[in-house]
SERO-4910 file (N, C-alpha, C, O; in steps of 0.05 Angstrom, whole numbers):
BEGIN
 pado doro    nc1    nc2    nc3   cac1   cac2   cac3    cc1    cc2    cc3    oc1    oc2    oc3
  Met    A    574    651   -265    573    622   -267    598    610   -254    620    617   -262
  Ala    A    594    592   -235    617    580   -222    630    559   -240    616    546   -256
  Thr    A    656    557   -239    670    536   -253    671    511   -235    668    513   -211
  Pro    A    676    488   -247    679    464   -230    701    467   -209    698    456   -187
  Thr    A    722    481   -216    744    485   -197    735    501   -173    742    495   -151
  Met    A    718    521   -178    708    538   -156    691    521   -136    693    524   -112
  Leu    A    675    503   -147    659    485   -130    678    467   -113    673    463    -90
  Leu    A    699    457   -126    718    440   -111    732    456    -89    737    445    -68
  Leu    A    739    480    -95    753    497    -75    736    502    -50    746    500    -28
  Leu    A    711    507    -54    693    512    -31    688    487    -16    684    488      9
  Ala    A    688    464    -29    682    439    -16    707    427     -3    706    407     12
  Asp    A    730    439     -8    756    428      2    759    435     32    755    457     40
  Gly    A    765    414     47    768    418     76    791    437     83    793    447    106
  Arg    A    808    443     63    830    462     68    822    491     64    839    509     68
  Phe    A    797    496     56    788    523     54    791    537     81    783    525    101
  Pro    A    803    560     83    810    572    109    787    583    125    785    607    129
  Ala    A    770    565    134    747    573    150    746    558    177    726    559    191
  Gly    A    767    544    184    769    531    210    755    505    213    752    495    235
  Ala    A    744    493    191    729    469    194    746    446    205    735    427    217
  His    A    772    447    201    789    425    210    790    422    240    798    402    251
  Ala    A    782    443    254    782    442    283    757    430    296    755    428    320
  His    A    739    421    279    713    410    289    709    381    279    716    374    257
  Ser    A    698    365    297    692    337    290    662    333    284    653    311    278
  Ala    A    647    355    286    618    354    282    605    334    300    587    319    292
  Gly    A    613    334    325    601    316    345    613    289    348    606    274    366
  Leu    A    631    282    330    642    255    330    658    249    355    657    227    366
  Glu    A    673    269    365    690    264    388    673    255    412    681    237    427
  Ala    A    651    268    416    633    261    438    620    234    434    616    218    452
  Ala    A    613    228    408    601    202    402    621    179    406    613    158    415
  Val    A    646    184    400    667    164    405    670    159    435    671    136    444
  Ala    A    671    181    450    674    178    480    650    164    492    654    150    512
  Ala    A    627    167    480    603    153    491    600    125    481    582    110    490
  Gly    A    619    116    464    618     88    455    599     84    432    593     61    425
  Arg    A    588    105    420    569    102    398    583     97    372    572     84    354
  Val    A    607    107    368    622    103    344    648     90    352    664    102    367
  Thr    A    652     65    343    676     50    351    692     39    327    715     31    331
  Asp    A    679     37    304    693     25    281    681     37    255    665     55    256
  Leu    A    689     24    233    680     35    207    650     32    203    637     50    192
  Asp    A    638     10    213    610      6    209    593     26    225    574     37    215
  Thr    A    601     31    250    586     50    266    592     79    256    574     96    259
  Leu    A    615     84    245    620    110    232    601    114    209    590    136    205
  Ala    A    597     93    193    578     95    170    550    102    180    537    119    168
  Glu    A    541     89    201    515     96    212    514    125    221    494    139    217
  Tyr    A    535    133    234    536    161    245    534    181    222    519    200    223
  Leu    A    549    176    200    549    195    178    522    195    163    513    216    155
  Arg    A    510    172    161    483    171    149    463    187    166    446    202    155
  Gly    A    466    185    192    449    200    210    454    230    207    436    246    208
  Arg    A    479    237    205    486    265    201    474    277    176    463    299    176
  Leu    A    475    262    154    463    271    129    433    275    131    422    294    121
  Ala    A    420    256    145    391    257    147    381    279    165    357    287    164
  Thr    A    398    290    183    389    310    202    404    336    197    394    353    183
  Ala    A    427    339    209    442    364    206    449    370    177    449    393    169
  Gly    A    455    349    162    462    354    134    439    366    118    443    385    103
  Leu    A    415    355    121    392    365    107    385    394    115    381    411     99
  Val    A    385    399    141    379    425    151    399    446    143    392    467    132
  Thr    A    425    440    146    446    458    139    446    464    109    448    487    101
  Ala    A    443    444     93    443    448     64    418    464     55    421    481     37
  Ala    A    395    459     67    371    474     59    374    504     66    367    521     50
  Phe    A    385    510     90    388    538     98    409    552     82    407    575     75
  Ala    A    431    537     75    452    549     58    441    555     31    446    577     19
  Ala    A    425    537     19    414    541     -7    393    564     -6    392    580    -25
  Ala    A    378    566     15    359    587     18    372    614     20    363    634      8
  Ala    A    394    616     35    410    641     36    421    648      9    421    672      1
  Arg    A    430    628     -6    440    633    -33    417    643    -51    421    661    -68
  Gly    A    393    633    -46    370    641    -63    362    670    -59    351    682    -77
  Val    A    367    681    -35    360    709    -31    383    728    -33    381    752    -27
  Ala    A    406    718    -42    431    733    -42    429    759    -58    441    779    -50
  Trp    A    414    759    -79    412    784    -96    384    797    -94    378    814   -110
  Ser    A    368    788    -75    341    799    -73    341    827    -60    360    834    -45
  Ala    A    321    843    -66    319    870    -55    316    869    -24    326    887    -11
  Gly    A    301    850    -14    297    848     14    315    828     28    307    813     46
  Arg    A    340    827     19    359    807     29    363    809     59    364    788     72
  Ser    A    366    832     70    371    835     99    349    822    115    354    807    134
  Ala    A    324    828    109    301    817    123    299    787    119    293    772    138
  Ala    A    304    778     95    302    749     89    323    734    105    318    712    115
  Leu    A    348    745    106    369    731    121    363    731    151    369    712    165
  Ala    A    351    753    161    343    754    189    323    732    196    324    720    217
  Arg    A    304    728    177    284    706    181    297    679    181    291    662    198
  Leu    A    315    675    163    329    649    162    346    645    187    347    623    198
  Asp    A    359    666    197    374    664    221    357    656    245    365    638    261
  Ala    A    334    668    248    316    662    270    305    633    268    303    619    288
  Glu    A    299    625    243    288    598    240    309    577    245    304    555    256
  Leu    A    334    582    237    356    563    242    362    562    272    368    540    282
  Asp    A    361    584    285    364    584    314    343    567    328    349    552    346
  Ala    A    318    569    318    297    553    330    300    523    325    290    507    341
  Arg    A    315    516    304    319    488    298    344    476    311    350    453    309
  Thr    A    359    493    325    384    485    338    380    485    368    384    506    381
  Ala    A    371    463    379    363    462    407    386    466    426    383    477    448
  Ser    A    409    457    419    433    457    436    446    485    435    455    493    414
  Pro    A    449    499    458    464    524    458    492    521    448    503    538    435
  Ala    A    504    498    455    532    493    446    533    492    416    552    503    404
  Gln    A    514    478    403    514    476    374    508    503    361    518    509    340
  Arg    A    491    519    374    486    546    363    511    562    363    517    577    344
  Ser    A    526    560    385    551    575    387    571    566    367    585    582    355
  Val    A    573    540    363    592    529    343    584    539    315    602    547    300
  Ser    A    559    539    308    550    548    282    558    577    277    566    584    256
  Arg    A    554    593    298    561    622    295    591    626    294    600    644    280
  Arg    A    606    611    310    635    614    308    645    606    281    663    619    270
  Gln    A    635    584    270    643    576    243    634    597    222    647    601    202
  Gly    A    611    609    228    601    630    210    620    654    209    626    664    188
  Arg    A    630    661    233    649    684    234    675    677    218    685    693    203
  Ala    A    684    652    222    709    644    208    705    644    178    722    653    163
  Leu    A    683    633    169    677    633    140    673    661    129    681    667    107
  Leu    A    661    678    145    657    706    136    684    720    133    687    735    113
  Arg    A    703    716    151    729    728    148    742    718    122    753    735    107
  Ala    A    740    693    116    751    682     91    737    694     67    750    702     48
  Gly    A    711    695     68    695    706     46    703    735     40    705    742     16
  Arg    A    706    751     60    712    779     56    740    783     45    745    801     29
  Arg    A    759    766     53    786    768     42    788    758     14    802    770     -3
  Ile    A    773    737      7    776    725    -19    759    740    -40    767    743    -63
  Trp    A    735    750    -32    717    765    -50    712    792    -38    689    797    -29
  Pro    A    731    810    -38    728    836    -25    706    853    -39    696    872    -27
  Gln    A    700    846    -64    679    862    -78    651    854    -70    632    868    -76
  Ala    A    648    831    -56    622    822    -49    612    836    -23    628    846     -7
  Thr    A    586    838    -20    574    851      3    562    830     22    545    814     14
  Phe    A    573    830     46    563    812     67    549    827     90    542    815    110
  Asp    A    545    853     86    535    870    108    506    864    115    497    873    136
  Asp    A    491    850     98    463    845    104    459    820    122    437    814    129
  Leu    A    481    807    129    479    784    148    470    795    175    478    817    183
  Pro    A    454    779    190    445    788    216    469    795    234    489    781    235
  Ala    A    466    817    249    487    827    266    485    815    294    482    830    314
  Ala    A    485    789    296    483    775    322    510    779    337    531    780    324
  Pro    A    509    781    363    534    786    379    555    764    373    579    770    373
  Asp    A    546    739    369    565    718    365    571    713    335    586    695    328
  Gly    A    559    729    318    563    725    289    539    711    276    522    700    290
  Pro    A    538    710    250    517    697    235    521    667    234    543    657    237
  His    A    499    652    231    501    623    228    517    616    203    515    629    183
  Gln    A    533    595    205    550    586    183    535    581    157    545    589    136
  Pro    A    512    567    157    499    562    132    490    587    117    491    588     92
  Leu    A    483    608    131    476    633    118    500    646    105    499    656     83
  Val    A    523    646    119    547    656    107    555    640     83    563    651     62
  Leu    A    552    613     85    559    596     62    542    603     38    552    603     15
  Gly    A    517    610     42    500    617     20    510    642      6    510    643    -19
  Leu    A    518    662     21    528    687      9    556    683     -3    562    695    -24
  Val    A    573    667     10    599    661     -2    595    646    -28    609    651    -48
  Gly    A    576    628    -28    570    613    -53    561    632    -75    568    628    -98
  Ala    A    545    652    -68    536    672    -88    560    687    -99    561    692   -123
  Ala    A    578    695    -81    602    710    -90    619    693   -108    632    704   -126
  Ala    A    619    667   -103    635    649   -120    621    640   -146    633    627   -163
  Gly    A    596    648   -148    581    641   -173    566    615   -171    557    605   -192
  Leu    A    564    603   -148    550    578   -145    520    583   -145    510    603   -135
  Asn    A    505    563   -155    475    565   -153    466    551   -127    483    538   -114
  Pro    A    441    554   -119    432    541    -94    437    511    -92    444    501    -71
  Gly    A    434    497   -114    439    468   -114    468    462   -108    474    443    -93
  Gln    A    486    478   -119    515    473   -115    522    480    -86    538    467    -73
  Val    A    510    502    -75    515    509    -47    505    487    -29    519    480     -9
  Ala    A    482    475    -35    471    453    -19    490    429    -20    494    416      0
  Thr    A    502    424    -42    521    402    -45    546    407    -28    555    388    -14
  Val    A    556    431    -28    579    438    -11    572    433     18    588    422     33
  Ala    A    549    442     26    540    440     54    537    411     63    546    403     84
  Ala    A    524    395     46    519    367     52    546    352     53    550    335     71
  His    A    563    358     34    589    345     33    605    350     59    617    332     70
  Ala    A    605    375     68    620    382     92    609    369    117    623    364    136
  Thr    A    583    362    116    570    349    139    583    322    145    585    314    169
  Val    A    592    308    125    604    282    130    634    282    129    647    266    143
  Thr    A    646    299    113    675    297    110    690    306    135    711    295    141
  Gly    A    679    326    149    692    334    174    693    312    195    714    307    207
  Ser    A    671    298    199    670    276    218    687    253    208    700    240    224
  Ala    A    687    248    182    703    225    172    733    230    176    747    212    184
  Ser    A    741    255    172    770    261    176    777    259    206    798    249    213
  Ala    A    758    268    223    763    266    252    765    237    261    780    231    279
  Ala    A    750    219    248    749    191    255    777    178    252    784    160    267
  Val    A    791    187    232    818    176    228    836    182    251    851    165    260
  Arg    A    833    206    262    850    214    285    839    202    311    855    194    328
  Leu    A    813    202    315    802    193    340    802    163    344    806    153    366
  Leu    A    799    148    322    796    119    324    819    104    311    821     80    313
  Gly    A    837    119    297    859    106    284    850     89    260    863     68    254
  Leu    A    828     97    248    818     81    225    836     84    201    850    104    198
  Asp    A    834     64    184    849     64    158    838     87    141    814     85    134
  Pro    A    854    107    133    843    129    117    833    120     90    815    133     79
  Tyr    A    844     98     79    834     88     54    805     77     57    788     82     40
  Gln    A    801     63     79    774     52     83    754     75     89    731     74     81
  Val    A    763     95    103    745    118    109    738    132     83    715    140     79
  Gln    A    758    135     65    752    149     40    733    131     23    716    142      9
  Ala    A    737    105     24    719     87      9    690     90     20    671     89      5
  Leu    A    688     93     46    662     97     58    649    123     47    625    123     41
  Leu    A    664    144     45    653    169     34    644    166      5    624    177     -4
  Val    A    659    150    -10    651    144    -38    624    130    -38    607    136    -55
  Arg    A    621    111    -20    596     96    -19    572    114    -11    549    110    -18
  Leu    A    578    135      5    558    153     14    552    176     -6    535    193     -1
  Ala    A    567    177    -28    565    199    -46    536    202    -57    526    224    -59
  Gly    A    524    180    -64    497    181    -75    477    192    -54    460    208    -61
  Thr    A    480    184    -29    463    194     -8    468    224     -3    449    239      1
  Cys    A    493    232     -5    500    260     -2    487    277    -24    476    298    -19
  Asp    A    489    267    -48    477    282    -71    447    283    -68    435    304    -74
  Ala    A    435    261    -60    406    261    -56    397    281    -34    377    294    -37
  Thr    A    413    282    -13    407    301      9    409    330     -1    392    346      5
  Ala    A    429    335    -17    433    362    -28    410    370    -46    400    392    -45
  Ala    A    402    351    -63    379    356    -81    354    361    -66    338    379    -73
  Arg    A    349    345    -45    325    349    -29    326    377    -15    306    391    -14
  Ala    A    349    384     -5    352    410      8    348    433    -11    335    453     -3
  Ala    A    358    431    -35    355    452    -55    325    456    -62    316    479    -65
  Arg    A    311    434    -64    282    437    -69    267    450    -45    250    467    -49
  Ala    A    275    441    -21    262    452      3    268    481      6    251    496     17
  Ala    A    291    490     -4    299    518      0    281    538    -15    282    562    -10
  Glu    A    265    528    -33    246    545    -47    222    552    -31    206    570    -38
  Glu    A    219    539     -8    196    544     10    202    568     28    225    575     31
  Pro    A    182    579     42    187    600     62    204    590     84    204    566     89
  Pro    A    219    607     98    237    598    119    224    580    140    236    561    149
  Glu    A    199    586    148    187    570    169    180    542    160    173    525    177
  Arg    A    181    537    134    175    510    124    200    494    116    198    473    104
  Leu    A    223    505    122    248    491    116    251    466    134    238    466    155
  Pro    A    267    447    126    270    422    142    278    428    171    292    447    177
  Ala    A    267    412    189    273    415    218    281    388    230    274    383    253
  Ala    A    295    371    215    303    345    225    322    349    248    340    365    247
  Ala    A    317    334    270    333    337    294    346    311    303    338    289    295
  Ala    A    367    314    319    381    291    330    386    297    360    407    307    367
  Pro    A    366    291    377    368    298    405    393    288    419    404    301    436
  Leu    A    401    263    413    425    252    426    450    268    418    468    272    435
  Ala    A    451    278    394    474    295    385    474    321    401    495    331    408
  Asp    A    449    332    407    448    356    423    458    351    451    473    367    462
  Ile    A    451    328    462    460    321    489    491    318    490    504    328    508
  His    A    501    304    470    530    301    469    544    328    466    566    332    477
  Ala    A    533    346    450    545    372    446    547    388    472    567    401    478
  Glu    A    526    386    488    526    400    514    546    387    533    558    402    549
  Ala    A    550    361    532    570    348    549    598    356    539    616    361    555
  His    A    602    355    513    629    360    501    640    387    508    663    390    513
  Val    A    622    407    509    632    434    514    642    438    542    656    457    548
  Thr    A    636    419    560    645    421    588    672    407    593    684    410    614
  Trp    A    681    393    573    706    378    576    730    397    580    731    417    565
  Glu    A    747    392    598    771    408    601    792    402    580    807    419    572
  Val    A    793    377    571    812    369    551    797    356    528    782    337    532
  Arg    A    801    366    504    788    354    481    805    360    456    821    379    456
  Leu    A    803    343    437    819    346    413    807    365    393    821    379    379
  Phe    A    780    366    392    766    383    373    748    403    388    741    399    411
  Ala    A    743    425    374    726    446    386    697    438    389    682    448    405
  Ser    A    689    419    372    661    409    374    660    380    364    639    368    363
***
């Protein structure tokens, strides 16, 4: 059983998994003029929760759900394939797998007794939500708590990046996250319910413009964030 502190530790942006190096698409959205101030940041974060947030949280919760199952390896492979199919942008697939590798390194160091060997052996590493599910299992989190961590990270990374990219008042940005807390919780709850379905029926909410921005961003010679 996870303690409240364990949940906070996994949701903390300072957890050593490299999340601070990513803006979750915000850098490209700022360059395109889509996010310019606090109001447009709020719209962006709501959109993130409704799309990437829901999908990421559902797959993380699903991976947590199969963490102790006898057929864990096959179940994780199905989840990996389904998440790949839902990630249209090659750049975003690469980012997910790079973040998965980073989180996996942290998980193995912090919980050396846990087994992560059933994760798909993809050349670029496993998708981050699948690793999060197994890390959550090692930490004692249930699927709903794992979904909460995933949904929370969907908005906090971009919000933190907005302070650097746009020079926004950090107090106002934090107040915005507080106002979005209910939406974040509702997204996590919806994702946890969806995670009980077979992998092919998990959420597939998409954001085509975010995919386009990701493909453009990866070509930049100079950028502040990795994504």
